[in-house]
C-alpha positions in Angstrom: -19.0 5.2 -2.5 -15.3 4.4 -2.3 -13.4 6.5 -4.8 -9.9 6.9 -3.4 -7.6 4.5 -1.6 -4.3 5.6 -0.1 -1.7 2.9 0.7 1.0 4.0 3.2 4.4 2.6 4.4 7.6 4.3 5.5 9.8 5.0 2.5 7.2 4.6 -0.3 9.6 2.6 -2.4 8.9 -1.1 -1.6 5.7 -2.1 0.1 3.2 0.7 -0.7 4.0 0.9 -4.4 3.8 -2.9 -4.6 0.4 -2.8 -2.9 -0.7 0.1 -5.1 0.2 -1.9 -8.3 -1.6 -5.1 -7.0 -4.6 -3.2 -5.8 -5.0 -1.4 -9.2 -4.9 -4.8 -10.9 -7.4 -6.4 -8.5 -9.8 -3.5 -8.6 -9.6 -3.1 -12.4 -11.6 -6.4 -12.6 -14.7 -4.6 -11.4 -16.8 -2.0 -13.1 -16.0 0.9 -10.7 -13.1 3.3 -11.1 -11.1 3.7 -7.9 -8.1 6.0 -7.7 -5.3 4.3 -5.8 -2.3 6.3 -4.5 0.6 5.5 -2.2 2.8 7.6 0.1 5.4 7.3 2.8 5.5 8.4 6.4 9.2 9.2 5.9 9.3 8.9 2.1 12.5 8.9 0.1 10.9 11.6 -2.0 11.5 11.3 -5.7 13.1 7.9 -5.7 11.8 5.2 -8.0 10.5 1.8 -6.7 13.2 -0.2 -5.0 14.8 -2.5 -7.7 14.3 -5.8 -5.9 10.6 -5.0 -5.1 10.2 -4.0 -8.8 11.9 -7.3 -10.0 9.6 -9.4 -7.8 6.5 -7.8 -9.2 7.8 -8.4 -12.8 8.7 -12.0 -12.0 5.1 -12.6 -10.9 3.8 -11.0 -14.0 2.6 -7.7 -12.6 3.1 -4.3 -14.0 5.2 -2.2 -11.6 4.0 1.4 -11.4 6.0 4.3 -12.9 6.8 5.5 -9.4 8.4 8.4 -7.6 8.2 8.2 -3.8 6.1 10.9 -2.2 5.7 12.2 1.3 2.4 11.6 3.1 0.6 14.8 4.1 -2.7 15.7 5.7 -4.5 16.6 2.5 -3.8 13.1 1.1 -5.3 11.6 4.2 -8.3 13.9 4.1 -9.0 13.1 0.4 -8.8 9.3 0.9 -11.9 7.2 1.5 -9.8 4.3 2.8 -6.2 4.3 4.1 -4.3 1.1 4.3 -1.0 0.7 6.2 1.6 -2.0 6.7 2.2 -1.9 10.4 0.3 -1.0 13.6 2.6 1.8 14.4 1.8 3.5 11.1 -1.8 3.9 12.3 -0.7 6.0 15.2 1.5 8.1 12.9 -1.4 8.7 10.6 -3.7 9.8 13.5 -1.0 12.3 14.6 -1.0 13.8 11.1 -4.8 13.7 10.6 -6.9 12.7 13.6 -9.9 12.7 11.2 -8.5 9.7 9.5 -9.8 7.5 12.3 -12.4 5.1 11.1 -11.0 4.8 7.6 -7.4 3.7 8.4 -6.7 -0.1 8.6 -3.9 -2.5 8.3 -3.5 -3.9 4.8 -3.4 -7.3 6.5 -6.6 -6.7 8.4 -8.3 -9.8 6.9 -5.3 -12.0 7.7 -5.8 -11.7 11.5 -4.5 -8.1 11.6 -1.2 -9.2 10.1 1.6 -6.7 9.7 3.8 -6.6 6.6 7.4 -6.2 7.6 9.7 -3.9 5.6 12.0 -5.8 3.3 14.1 -2.7 2.6 17.9 -3.5 2.9 17.1 -7.1 3.5 17.7 -10.1 1.2 15.5 -11.2 -1.6 13.6 -13.7 0.6 12.2 -10.7 2.6 10.9 -9.1 -0.6 9.3 -12.4 -1.7 7.6 -12.8 1.6 6.4 -9.2 1.6 5.0 -9.7 -1.9 3.1 -12.8 -0.9 1.6 -11.1 2.1 0.7 -8.0 0.1 -0.9 -10.1 -2.7 -3.0 -12.0 -0.2 -4.1 -8.9 1.7 -4.9 -7.0 -1.5 -7.1 -9.9 -2.8 -9.0 -10.0 0.5 -9.6 -6.2 0.4 -10.7 -6.4 -3.3 -13.1 -9.2 -2.5 -14.7 -7.1 0.4 -14.8 -4.1 -1.8 -16.8 -6.0 -4.3 -14.2 -6.7 -7.0 
């Protein structure tokens, strides 16, 4: 039974907390309780969600998480039942931290022809909107496959 999902990006301030918020919303429609966390491969530890990413979520009527960026570690990967990442290169980084994460680590965009979700950090608002749309579509696909 799937109990813990871990969503990973680089800084843990834009994509992964956005995906965490959207996944929590999507999975809350079901009857099961799934814990959803996020972390970064090179997290900006302690920082809140990036302001533009947060604003985009609010504008689309989502509730941004109370967030402090945290660094990914092996224990987090071992505890997760499913690990979702934004880019292919993240999968290799995860395998170097925890080789046992093979078989449970996938692109968030797996169901969109293995799409990668590019980092909008330090880019214009259009990049954040595009990342939001990709994340929302990917999360809905995962939620449907997880039975929610």
